C-alpha positions as CSV (number, residue, x, y, z in Angstrom):
1,M,120.4,155.4,80.0
2,A,123.9,156.4,79.0
3,E,124.5,157.1,75.5
4,I,126.5,154.3,73.6
5,D,129.4,155.6,71.6
6,P,129.0,154.7,67.9
7,T,132.4,153.0,68.0
8,G,131.1,150.8,70.9
9,E,133.2,149.9,74.2
10,Q,136.5,152.0,74.6
11,V,139.5,150.1,75.9
12,R,142.2,152.1,77.4
13,L,145.6,150.9,78.0
14,R,148.5,152.3,80.2
15,R,151.9,151.2,81.2
16,S,155.1,153.2,82.2
17,G,158.0,153.6,79.9
18,P,161.4,155.3,80.0
19,R,160.0,158.4,78.3
20,G,156.9,158.4,80.5
21,E,153.5,156.9,80.4
22,V,152.3,155.0,77.3
23,T,148.6,155.1,76.8
24,A,146.3,153.7,74.1
25,R,142.6,153.8,73.3
26,I,141.0,150.9,71.3
27,A,137.5,151.0,70.0
28,Q,135.3,147.9,70.1
29,V,133.7,148.5,66.6
30,G,136.5,147.3,64.1
31,A,138.8,146.8,66.6
32,S,140.3,150.3,65.9
33,L,143.3,151.9,67.3
34,R,141.9,155.3,68.3
35,A,144.6,156.9,70.2
36,L,148.2,156.4,71.2
37,T,150.5,158.6,73.3
38,V,154.2,158.2,74.5
39,G,155.3,160.5,77.2
40,G,152.2,162.8,76.6
41,I,152.9,163.1,72.8
42,D,150.0,162.1,70.6
43,I,151.1,159.9,67.8
44,V,147.8,158.5,66.4
45,Q,145.3,161.0,64.9
46,G,142.0,160.9,67.0
47,Y,138.5,162.1,66.6
48,P,135.7,163.5,68.7
49,D,133.7,161.2,71.0
50,G,130.2,160.5,69.8
51,E,131.3,160.3,66.3
52,R,131.2,157.3,63.7
53,T,134.8,156.4,62.8
54,P,135.9,158.7,60.0
55,S,137.8,157.4,57.0
56,A,138.0,153.8,58.3
57,S,140.4,155.3,61.1
58,G,142.3,152.6,62.8
59,I,140.0,149.8,61.7
60,V,141.3,146.3,61.0
61,L,140.7,145.1,57.4
62,V,139.8,141.5,57.1
63,P,139.5,139.0,55.2
64,W,140.7,141.5,52.6
65,P,142.2,145.2,52.8
66,N,141.4,147.9,50.2
67,R,138.8,147.0,47.3
68,V,137.5,144.3,45.2
69,R,136.2,145.4,41.9
70,D,132.4,145.2,41.7
71,G,132.3,143.1,44.8
72,R,132.9,140.2,42.4
73,W,135.8,137.9,42.8
74,S,136.8,134.5,41.3
75,Q,139.5,132.0,42.5
76,H,139.9,128.2,42.1
77,G,136.9,128.1,39.8
78,A,134.4,129.7,42.0
79,A,132.7,132.8,41.4
80,E,131.5,135.0,44.3
81,Q,129.5,138.2,44.8
82,L,130.3,140.4,47.7
83,A,128.1,143.3,48.8
84,V,129.0,146.6,47.2
85,S,130.0,148.6,50.3
86,E,131.4,151.6,48.4
87,P,128.9,152.8,46.1
88,K,130.8,155.9,44.8
89,Y,133.3,153.4,43.0
90,G,131.2,150.3,42.8
91,N,133.5,148.2,44.9
92,A,133.4,146.1,48.1
93,S,135.7,147.9,50.5
94,H,137.9,147.1,53.6
95,G,136.7,143.5,54.6
96,L,133.7,142.3,56.5
97,L,134.3,143.5,60.0
98,R,134.6,147.2,59.5
99,F,131.3,147.9,61.5
100,F,131.4,144.8,63.6
101,P,131.6,144.8,67.6
102,Y,134.5,142.6,68.6
103,S,134.4,140.9,71.9
104,V,137.0,142.5,74.3
105,D,139.6,140.7,76.8
106,T,141.7,143.6,78.4
107,G,144.2,144.1,80.8
108,D,146.4,147.0,82.0
109,A,148.7,147.2,79.1
110,A,147.2,144.9,76.6
111,A,143.9,144.0,75.2
112,T,142.7,141.3,72.7
113,L,139.6,141.9,70.5
114,S,138.1,138.8,68.8
115,A,135.6,138.3,66.0
116,R,134.2,135.5,64.0
117,I,133.5,135.8,60.3
118,F,130.6,133.3,59.3
119,P,129.9,132.2,55.7
120,Q,127.9,134.7,53.8
121,S,127.2,136.2,50.4
122,G,130.5,136.4,48.5
123,Y,132.7,134.9,51.2
124,P,131.5,131.2,52.2
125,F,134.2,130.7,54.9
126,T,134.4,130.7,58.5
127,L,137.4,132.5,60.2
128,A,138.2,133.2,63.7
129,T,140.0,136.4,63.9
130,S,141.6,138.3,66.8
131,V,144.0,141.4,67.2
132,T,146.0,142.1,70.4
133,Y,147.3,145.5,71.2
134,A,150.1,145.5,73.6
135,L,151.8,148.6,74.8
136,V,155.7,148.6,74.8
137,D,158.2,151.3,76.0
138,E,158.0,153.5,72.9
139,G,154.7,152.6,71.5
140,I,152.6,149.7,70.6
141,E,152.8,146.2,69.1
142,V,149.8,144.7,67.1
143,T,149.5,141.0,66.6
144,H,146.8,139.7,64.4
145,R,145.7,136.1,64.4
146,I,143.3,134.0,61.8
147,R,142.3,130.5,61.9
148,N,140.3,128.8,59.3
149,E,137.5,126.9,61.2
150,G,135.8,125.7,58.0
151,D,136.4,122.5,56.0
152,A,137.6,124.2,52.9
153,E,140.7,126.4,51.8
154,A,140.0,130.2,52.6
155,P,141.5,133.0,50.9
156,V,142.6,135.8,53.4
157,A,144.4,139.0,53.3
158,V,144.7,141.4,56.3
159,G,145.3,145.1,56.6
160,T,144.6,148.0,59.2
161,H,144.0,151.8,58.5
162,P,145.6,153.8,61.2
163,F,146.1,157.6,61.0
164,F,149.2,159.3,62.6
165,R,150.4,162.6,63.9
166,L,153.6,163.7,65.9
167,G,152.3,165.8,68.8
168,D,151.5,169.6,68.0
169,V,153.5,169.6,64.8
170,P,151.3,170.4,61.6
171,T,150.9,167.2,59.8
172,G,152.1,169.1,56.6
173,E,155.4,169.7,58.1
174,L,156.0,166.1,58.7
175,R,158.1,164.3,56.2
176,L,156.9,160.7,55.2
177,A,159.4,158.0,54.0
178,V,158.4,154.7,52.7
179,P,160.8,151.9,51.4
180,G,158.8,150.8,48.5
181,A,160.5,150.0,45.2
182,T,157.3,149.7,43.3
183,W,153.8,151.4,43.2
184,F,150.3,150.5,42.1
185,E,148.8,152.7,39.2
186,L,145.1,152.9,39.6
187,D,142.3,153.4,37.4
188,D,139.3,156.0,37.9
189,R,137.7,153.7,40.5
190,M,140.9,153.4,42.7
191,L,141.6,149.8,41.4
192,P,145.3,148.6,40.4
193,V,146.0,148.2,36.8
194,A,149.7,147.9,36.9
195,E,152.6,147.6,39.4
196,R,155.4,149.9,38.3
197,P,159.0,150.7,39.4
198,V,158.9,154.3,41.5
199,D,160.1,157.1,39.6
200,A,160.7,160.7,40.5
201,A,157.1,161.4,41.0
202,T,156.3,158.5,43.2
203,D,159.4,157.5,44.9
204,L,159.1,158.0,48.8
205,R,162.4,156.3,49.8
206,G,164.1,159.6,50.3
207,G,161.0,161.2,52.1
208,A,158.4,163.9,51.0
209,R,157.0,166.7,53.0
210,L,153.3,165.9,53.3
211,A,152.4,169.5,52.7
212,D,153.9,169.0,49.0
213,V,152.1,165.6,48.3
214,Q,148.6,164.3,47.9
215,L,148.5,160.5,48.3
216,D,146.4,157.6,47.9
217,R,148.8,155.1,46.6
218,A,150.1,151.5,47.4
219,Y,153.7,150.5,47.5
220,G,155.3,146.9,47.2
221,R,158.7,145.6,47.1
222,L,159.3,147.1,50.5
223,A,162.8,146.9,51.9
224,R,163.4,145.1,55.0
225,G,165.9,145.6,57.7
226,G,168.2,143.2,59.1
227,D,165.6,142.2,61.7
228,G,163.1,141.5,58.8
229,R,161.1,144.6,59.4
230,V,159.8,147.3,57.0
231,R,160.0,150.7,58.5
232,N,157.9,153.5,57.2
233,T,158.6,156.8,59.0
234,L,157.1,160.3,59.8
235,A,159.7,162.8,60.7
236,A,159.3,166.2,62.4
237,P,161.7,169.2,61.5
238,D,163.1,168.7,65.2
239,G,164.1,165.1,64.5
240,R,161.4,163.3,66.5
241,T,160.1,160.4,64.3
242,V,157.2,158.0,64.4
243,T,158.1,154.7,62.8
244,V,155.3,152.4,61.6
245,W,156.9,149.0,61.2
246,Q,155.6,145.8,59.3
247,G,156.6,142.4,60.3
248,E,156.9,139.3,58.1
249,G,153.8,138.9,55.9
250,F,153.0,142.6,55.7
251,D,154.4,143.0,52.4
252,Y,152.5,146.1,51.0
253,V,151.7,149.6,52.4
254,Q,149.0,152.2,51.6
255,V,149.6,155.7,52.1
256,F,146.7,158.2,52.3
257,T,146.2,162.0,52.9
258,T,143.0,163.8,53.3
259,S,141.8,167.2,54.4
260,G,138.5,165.8,55.3
261,Y,139.6,164.2,58.6
262,P,137.6,166.0,61.6
263,G,139.7,168.4,63.7
264,T,142.8,168.8,61.4
265,E,143.7,170.4,58.2
266,L,145.6,167.3,57.0
267,A,145.7,163.6,58.3
268,V,147.8,160.8,56.9
269,A,147.2,157.0,57.2
270,I,150.0,154.5,56.9
271,E,148.3,151.2,56.3
272,P,150.1,148.0,56.6
273,M,148.7,145.3,54.3
274,T,149.5,141.8,53.3
275,A,147.9,142.2,49.8
276,P,147.3,145.0,47.5
277,A,143.8,146.1,46.3
278,D,141.5,143.5,44.4
279,A,143.9,140.5,45.6
280,L,140.8,138.3,45.7
281,N,140.8,138.7,41.8
282,S,144.6,138.9,41.3
283,G,145.7,136.6,43.8
284,Q,148.8,138.9,44.5
285,G,149.8,138.5,48.3
286,L,146.6,136.3,48.9
287,R,147.0,133.7,51.6
288,W,145.0,130.3,51.2
289,L,144.5,129.0,54.7
290,A,144.0,125.2,54.9
291,P,141.2,124.0,57.3
292,G,142.5,124.2,60.8
293,E,145.4,126.4,59.9
294,D,146.5,129.5,61.7
295,W,148.1,132.5,60.6
296,T,149.9,135.1,62.9
297,L,151.5,138.3,62.0
298,S,152.4,141.9,63.5
299,W,153.2,145.5,63.0
300,G,153.7,148.3,65.3
301,V,154.4,152.0,66.1
302,T,157.1,153.5,68.0
303,L,158.2,157.2,68.9
304,S,162.0,158.2,68.9
305,A,163.6,161.5,69.8
């Protein structure tokens, strides 16, 4: 019997573009973006076959991103207790589908992965969720759809956790820019205690060389372009740039660097989110879906010369 990869079925997408072939690899478990290339240039940080997903790499975070303090939350007068999935800090982390195998519907250049959340301890709601990965000329566009299939309003937030690179350029040499005017101060359990204006130590609007910073920080009040998109960028010294854009609804971003990612000295995650950590308690950025209501939102990645 063939050995099953810990991340499940591997979905491989391919299309032609003006810079050459665009390819992507999506893992069934967590609907995670596992690889992306444009013209032979890797722009998503991969990891070896046969390994579990490291550092939540590429997974979809739903019905909440980041953390919930103690796994406990209360909204609209109801108190709930989620499983504590992050024992180190005593929190519930990264939603309910991190290790769930999505159903897969795939074509040559696009794939839709779907999963249903059923009522359970700490989250007594029913959601139909899907994520569509569609290759475009310079990268990929990702569309999330969530539908409340229950008979009560359901609190929802969405995030994703991709890691990026730019070909063979050492990650430490890349310059990260994030258009956030505020940042979230954290306590020793990595939970927000205040949202503050950026200062000299936290402002990434002008960019920072990744070798010079250590990051695990969320940003808010993100500036949008004339097309309504937020643009976070990773720029190489030669001018090539990976842009992670966020559509309407993705009003926050988490940036994270680690030396513990397999196969590289330094890895960087840029994580579009609709809400900051502990939103089930604060209510900040939380979306309440009425019974039968749908929510659609998107983000994407492009490579430019």
